[in-house]
C-alpha positions as CSV (number, residue, x, y, z in Angstrom):
1,X,-0.3,10.5,-15.1
2,X,-0.7,8.4,-12.0
3,X,2.4,7.4,-10.1
4,X,2.7,4.7,-7.5
5,X,3.4,6.2,-4.1
6,X,4.4,4.2,-1.0
7,X,2.1,4.5,2.0
8,X,3.5,5.7,5.4
9,X,4.8,2.9,7.7
10,X,3.3,4.2,10.9
11,X,-0.1,5.5,11.9
12,X,1.1,8.9,13.0
13,X,2.5,9.7,9.6
14,X,-0.6,8.3,7.9
15,X,-2.8,10.4,10.0
16,X,-0.7,13.5,9.2
17,X,-0.8,12.7,5.4
18,X,-4.6,12.3,5.6
19,X,-5.0,15.6,7.3
20,X,-3.2,17.4,4.4
21,X,-5.2,15.4,1.8
22,X,-8.6,16.2,3.3
23,X,-7.7,19.8,3.9
24,X,-7.3,19.9,0.1
25,X,-10.5,17.9,-0.6
26,X,-12.6,20.0,1.7
27,X,-10.8,23.3,0.7
28,X,-10.5,23.9,4.4
29,X,-7.1,24.8,5.7
30,X,-8.5,25.0,9.2
31,X,-9.2,21.2,9.4
32,X,-7.7,19.5,12.5
33,X,-6.8,16.2,14.0
34,X,-9.2,15.2,16.7
35,X,-7.9,15.1,20.3
36,X,-4.6,13.6,21.3
37,X,-3.4,10.1,21.8
38,X,-5.1,8.4,24.7
39,X,-8.2,10.7,24.6
40,X,-11.6,9.5,23.3
41,X,-12.1,10.4,19.6
42,X,-15.6,9.1,18.9
43,X,-14.3,7.3,15.8
44,X,-13.0,10.4,14.1
45,X,-9.3,11.2,13.6
46,X,-9.8,14.3,11.4
47,X,-12.6,16.8,11.1
48,X,-13.4,20.0,9.3
49,X,-14.7,23.3,10.8
50,X,-18.4,23.1,10.1
51,X,-20.3,26.3,9.4
52,X,-17.1,27.9,8.3
53,X,-16.6,29.9,5.1
54,X,-15.3,26.7,3.5
55,X,-18.5,24.6,3.9
56,X,-21.7,24.0,5.7
57,X,-21.5,20.3,6.3
58,X,-19.7,18.4,9.0
59,X,-17.1,15.8,7.8
60,X,-15.0,13.3,9.7
61,X,-12.3,10.9,8.7
62,X,-11.1,7.7,10.4
63,X,-7.5,6.6,9.4
64,X,-6.9,2.8,9.2
65,X,-3.3,1.9,8.5
66,X,-2.9,-1.7,7.2
67,X,0.3,-3.4,6.2
68,X,0.2,-4.2,2.5
69,X,3.2,-6.5,2.9
70,X,1.3,-8.6,5.4
71,X,-1.9,-8.6,3.3
72,X,-3.8,-6.3,5.5
73,X,-7.5,-5.8,4.6
74,X,-10.4,-3.7,5.6
75,X,-13.4,-5.8,6.6
76,X,-17.2,-5.1,6.6
77,X,-17.3,-5.6,10.4
78,X,-14.6,-3.0,10.9
79,X,-16.5,-0.5,8.8
80,X,-19.7,-1.1,10.8
81,X,-17.7,-0.8,14.1
82,X,-16.2,2.5,13.0
83,X,-19.6,3.8,11.9
84,X,-21.0,3.1,15.3
85,X,-18.2,5.0,17.0
86,X,-18.6,7.9,14.6
87,X,-22.3,8.2,15.5
88,X,-21.2,9.6,18.9
89,X,-19.2,12.5,17.4
90,X,-20.5,16.0,18.0
91,X,-21.7,17.9,16.2
92,X,-23.3,15.2,14.1
93,X,-21.5,14.2,11.0
94,X,-23.0,14.6,7.5
95,X,-20.3,12.5,5.8
96,X,-18.0,9.9,7.4
97,X,-14.9,8.6,5.5
98,X,-12.7,5.7,6.3
99,X,-9.2,6.2,4.8
100,X,-7.1,3.1,4.5
101,X,-3.8,1.9,3.1
102,X,-5.4,-1.3,1.6
103,X,-5.9,-1.7,-2.1
104,X,-9.1,-0.8,-3.8
105,X,-11.7,-3.5,-3.3
106,X,-15.0,-3.7,-5.3
107,X,-16.8,-5.7,-2.7
108,X,-16.0,-3.1,0.0
109,X,-17.0,-0.3,-2.4
110,X,-20.4,-1.9,-3.0
111,X,-20.9,-2.5,0.7
112,X,-20.2,1.2,1.6
113,X,-22.6,2.4,-1.2
114,X,-25.4,0.2,0.1
115,X,-24.7,1.2,3.7
116,X,-24.8,4.8,2.7
117,X,-28.1,4.4,0.9
118,X,-29.7,2.6,3.8
119,X,-28.5,5.3,6.2
120,X,-29.8,8.1,4.0
121,X,-33.3,6.7,4.4
122,X,-32.9,7.2,8.2
123,X,-31.4,10.7,7.7
124,X,-28.0,9.5,9.0
125,X,-24.5,10.4,7.7
126,X,-23.2,8.7,4.6
127,X,-20.2,6.5,4.5
128,X,-17.2,6.6,2.1
129,X,-14.1,4.3,1.9
130,X,-10.9,5.7,0.5
131,X,-8.4,3.0,-0.4
132,X,-4.7,3.8,-0.9
133,X,-5.4,3.8,-4.6
134,X,-8.0,6.5,-4.1
135,X,-5.7,8.6,-1.9
136,X,-2.9,8.3,-4.5
137,X,-5.3,9.6,-7.1
138,X,-6.1,12.6,-5.0
139,X,-2.4,13.3,-4.3
140,X,-1.2,13.0,-7.9
141,X,-4.0,15.1,-9.2
142,X,-2.8,18.0,-6.9
143,X,0.8,18.9,-7.7
144,X,1.1,21.0,-4.5
145,X,0.2,17.9,-2.4
146,X,2.5,15.6,-4.4
147,X,5.5,17.9,-4.0
148,X,4.7,18.6,-0.3
149,X,4.1,15.0,0.8
150,X,6.5,13.2,-1.6
151,X,9.2,15.9,-2.3
152,X,11.8,13.1,-2.3
153,X,10.1,11.6,-5.3
154,X,11.5,14.5,-7.2
155,X,14.9,14.3,-5.7
156,X,17.5,16.5,-7.3
157,X,20.9,17.6,-6.3
158,X,19.3,20.6,-4.5
159,X,16.8,18.8,-2.2
160,X,18.9,16.0,-0.7
161,X,17.8,16.0,3.0
162,X,20.4,16.8,5.6
163,X,18.8,15.4,8.8
164,X,21.6,16.5,11.1
165,X,25.1,17.9,11.0
166,X,27.0,15.7,8.6
167,X,24.2,13.2,8.1
168,X,22.4,13.0,4.8
169,X,19.4,10.9,3.7
170,X,17.7,10.3,0.4
171,X,14.6,8.3,-0.5
172,X,14.2,6.2,-3.6
173,X,10.6,5.6,-4.6
174,X,11.1,3.5,-7.7
175,X,9.9,5.7,-10.5
176,X,13.3,5.5,-12.0
177,X,15.8,4.1,-9.5
178,X,18.8,4.6,-11.7
179,X,18.2,8.3,-12.2
180,X,17.2,8.8,-8.5
181,X,20.4,7.1,-7.2
182,X,22.5,9.2,-9.7
183,X,20.8,12.4,-8.4
184,X,21.6,11.4,-4.8
185,X,25.2,10.5,-5.3
186,X,25.8,13.5,-7.6
187,X,24.6,16.0,-5.0
188,X,27.3,18.4,-3.8
189,X,26.9,17.3,-0.2
190,X,27.8,13.8,-1.2
191,X,30.6,14.8,-3.5
192,X,32.2,16.7,-0.6
193,X,31.9,13.7,1.6
194,X,33.2,10.9,-0.6
195,X,36.3,10.4,-2.7
196,X,35.5,10.0,-6.3
197,X,36.3,6.3,-6.8
198,X,34.3,5.1,-3.8
199,X,31.5,7.5,-4.6
200,X,31.0,5.9,-8.0
201,X,31.3,2.4,-6.7
202,X,28.8,3.1,-3.9
203,X,26.4,4.7,-6.4
204,X,26.6,1.5,-8.5
205,X,26.1,-0.7,-5.4
206,X,23.1,1.3,-4.2
207,X,21.6,1.4,-7.6
208,X,21.8,-2.4,-7.9
209,X,20.4,-3.0,-4.4
210,X,17.6,-0.6,-5.1
211,X,16.7,-2.3,-8.5
212,X,16.8,-5.7,-6.8
213,X,14.5,-4.5,-4.0
214,X,11.9,-3.1,-6.4
215,X,12.0,-5.8,-9.0
216,X,12.4,-8.9,-6.9
217,X,11.5,-7.9,-3.3
218,X,8.3,-6.0,-4.1
219,X,9.6,-3.0,-2.2
220,X,7.9,0.4,-2.5
221,X,10.5,2.5,-0.8
222,X,14.3,2.5,-0.2
223,X,16.2,4.8,2.1
224,X,19.9,5.6,1.9
225,X,21.4,7.4,4.9
226,X,25.1,8.1,5.5
227,X,27.8,10.3,7.0
228,X,31.6,10.1,6.9
229,X,31.7,6.9,9.0
230,X,28.7,4.8,7.8
231,X,26.2,4.1,5.1
232,X,22.9,2.4,5.7
233,X,20.6,1.0,2.9
234,X,17.0,0.1,3.8
235,X,14.1,-1.2,1.8
236,X,10.6,-2.4,2.8
237,X,10.5,-5.4,0.5
238,X,10.5,-9.1,1.3
239,X,13.2,-10.3,3.6
240,X,16.4,-10.9,1.7
241,X,20.1,-10.8,2.8
242,X,22.1,-9.5,-0.1
243,X,25.3,-10.1,1.9
244,X,24.8,-13.9,1.7
245,X,27.2,-15.6,-0.7
246,X,24.9,-18.6,-1.3
247,X,23.1,-17.1,-4.3
248,X,25.8,-15.1,-5.9
249,X,26.6,-17.6,-8.6
250,X,23.0,-17.9,-9.7
251,X,22.1,-14.2,-9.3
252,X,22.3,-11.3,-11.7
253,X,25.2,-9.0,-12.4
254,X,24.1,-6.5,-9.7
255,X,24.7,-8.8,-6.8
256,X,27.9,-10.0,-8.5
257,X,29.2,-6.4,-8.6
258,X,28.1,-5.9,-4.9
259,X,30.1,-8.9,-3.7
260,X,33.2,-7.8,-5.7
261,X,32.8,-4.4,-4.0
262,X,32.8,-6.0,-0.6
263,X,35.9,-8.1,-1.5
264,X,37.8,-5.0,-2.7
265,X,37.1,-3.0,0.5
266,X,37.2,-5.9,2.9
267,X,39.9,-4.5,5.0
268,X,38.2,-1.1,5.5
269,X,34.4,-1.9,5.6
270,X,32.5,-3.7,8.3
271,X,29.0,-4.7,7.2
272,X,25.9,-6.3,8.7
273,X,22.3,-7.3,7.7
274,X,19.1,-7.1,9.7
275,X,15.4,-7.5,9.0
276,X,13.2,-5.5,11.4
277,X,9.7,-4.2,11.3
278,X,9.3,-5.3,7.6
279,X,12.5,-3.5,6.6
280,X,15.7,-4.9,5.2
281,X,18.8,-3.0,6.4
282,X,22.4,-3.3,5.3
283,X,24.8,-1.3,7.4
284,X,28.3,-0.4,6.1
285,X,30.7,0.9,8.8
286,X,33.9,2.6,7.8
287,X,36.4,2.5,10.7
288,X,38.4,5.1,8.7
289,X,36.4,7.9,7.3
290,X,35.4,7.9,3.7
291,X,37.6,11.0,3.3
292,X,40.7,9.3,4.7
293,X,43.7,9.7,2.4
294,X,44.3,6.0,3.0
295,X,41.2,5.0,1.0
296,X,40.9,8.1,-1.3
297,X,41.6,7.6,-5.0
298,X,41.5,10.2,-7.8
299,X,38.6,12.7,-7.4
300,X,37.1,14.6,-10.2
301,X,36.6,18.3,-9.9
302,X,33.6,19.3,-12.0
303,X,33.3,22.8,-13.5
304,X,29.9,24.4,-13.4
305,X,28.3,26.3,-16.2
306,X,29.1,30.0,-16.2
307,X,32.4,31.8,-16.0
308,X,35.2,31.9,-13.6
309,X,35.8,35.6,-13.4
310,X,38.1,36.4,-10.5
311,X,40.2,35.1,-7.6
312,X,37.9,34.0,-4.8
313,X,35.3,32.5,-7.1
314,X,36.6,28.9,-7.2
315,X,34.1,27.2,-4.9
316,X,31.1,28.7,-6.7
317,X,32.5,27.7,-10.1
318,X,33.6,24.1,-9.3
319,X,32.5,21.1,-7.2
320,X,35.6,20.1,-5.2
321,X,35.4,16.9,-3.2
322,X,37.3,17.2,0.1
323,X,40.2,15.1,1.4
324,X,41.5,13.5,-1.8
325,X,45.1,12.9,-2.6
326,X,44.7,13.1,-6.4
327,X,42.4,15.3,-8.4
328,X,41.5,15.4,-12.1
329,X,40.1,18.4,-14.0
330,X,38.9,18.4,-17.6
331,X,39.4,21.8,-19.1
332,X,37.0,22.4,-22.0
333,X,38.1,24.7,-24.8
334,X,37.0,28.2,-24.1
335,X,36.3,27.7,-20.4
336,X,39.1,30.1,-19.4
337,X,41.3,32.8,-20.8
338,X,45.0,32.5,-19.8
339,X,44.7,34.9,-16.9
340,X,41.6,33.4,-15.4
341,X,43.1,29.9,-15.8
342,X,46.2,31.0,-13.9
343,X,44.0,32.5,-11.1
344,X,41.8,29.4,-11.0
345,X,44.7,27.1,-10.5
346,X,46.4,29.3,-7.9
347,X,43.3,29.5,-5.9
348,X,42.6,25.8,-6.3
349,X,46.1,24.9,-5.0
350,X,45.7,27.2,-2.1
351,X,42.5,25.6,-0.8
352,X,43.6,22.0,-1.3
353,X,45.9,20.0,1.0
354,X,49.6,20.6,0.3
355,X,50.0,16.9,-0.6
356,X,47.2,17.0,-3.2
357,X,48.1,16.8,-6.9
358,X,46.0,17.9,-9.8
359,X,45.9,16.3,-13.3
360,X,44.7,18.7,-16.0
361,X,43.3,17.3,-19.2
362,X,43.1,19.4,-22.3
363,X,41.9,18.8,-25.9
364,X,45.0,17.9,-28.1
365,X,44.6,21.1,-30.2
366,X,44.0,23.5,-27.3
367,X,46.6,26.2,-27.2
368,X,46.0,26.7,-23.5
369,X,47.7,23.4,-22.8
370,X,51.0,24.6,-24.3
371,X,50.7,27.9,-22.4
372,X,50.2,26.1,-19.1
373,X,53.2,23.8,-19.7
374,X,55.2,26.9,-20.3
375,X,53.9,28.5,-17.0
376,X,55.1,25.4,-15.1
377,X,58.5,25.5,-16.8
378,X,58.9,29.2,-15.7
379,X,58.2,28.1,-12.1
380,X,54.8,29.7,-11.8
381,X,53.4,26.4,-10.5
382,X,55.1,23.4,-8.8
383,X,55.6,20.6,-11.3
384,X,55.1,18.2,-8.4
385,X,51.5,19.4,-7.9
386,X,50.3,20.0,-11.5
387,X,50.4,17.4,-14.3
388,X,49.2,18.3,-17.8
389,X,47.7,15.6,-20.0
390,X,45.7,15.4,-23.3
């Protein structure tokens, strides 16, 4: 199944992507970039190691990054100009490829076929043009390339990118924005950073902004980056200021939710919009940290599959957001025996702030609920810190 992948936004990344793609096409892991920036390249950005165990022919690739948002195209004159440059490359090429981020074009394909046929009569290298569609076909047909070059496309809780201490980043590529945003905001690193109520609201806001960017702005890539003091949402779609109130009444429910979110957190959040280098960016700045008790609401402690076996095991058994004032834990029937439940709660209370309170929810017919209430009445736990509900 073919998936739609976003092209790189700068020539350096596109050249690096092409290097990995043509290493795979040529089955030559020793392929290299040609020279460094500022040095003459003879029209070739990437070449293979001719006369190596991986092949006897000499190949070269020229990388042409074109902005799809700006309607970039590859012209016949550009092809001829690149071919003339490549004719000076040593050793002589057998096959010359122009890799571009433009869409597949039948006229350009026919031109390159005819050009190659004419050159073969003169015993000169043949010419290929790989559009972005062709490059995507190569990448998606090779799962190792797809996961290596677009690992964020398969974002899970485990591969959220931590780009520096306390700063996280996730990419949303539009295959299923709802699932991708849920995976990002469900990641343990994010849960530890955000109180539960604002985490859920931010997840909803980012999901709606992402859907809007893909469906209405023709975006191909969204990036969400944040730490405890800010969150930045970026997309490479058409310029659109979601902060503007002029279109709220006529827009969908997503922007309506977004503006209610801004109104709710008005006294805490500073926000701004910019459009630079074909990217929309909305920046949310939190003068008080996300984890501040002044803005924290009830956080949910989620138990993991498996078994809590002994004291000292609580952080491996449960996802515990930091810095909240109130916590909620759903206790499924059979998750604990009486002794392990007592140990779990003692350890949990020890690692949480002394001001934190825990609300425990049991099924109505769970005997463990009555036992815990009795424990509290015997003074085993402070009734001011534990509340039992059903």
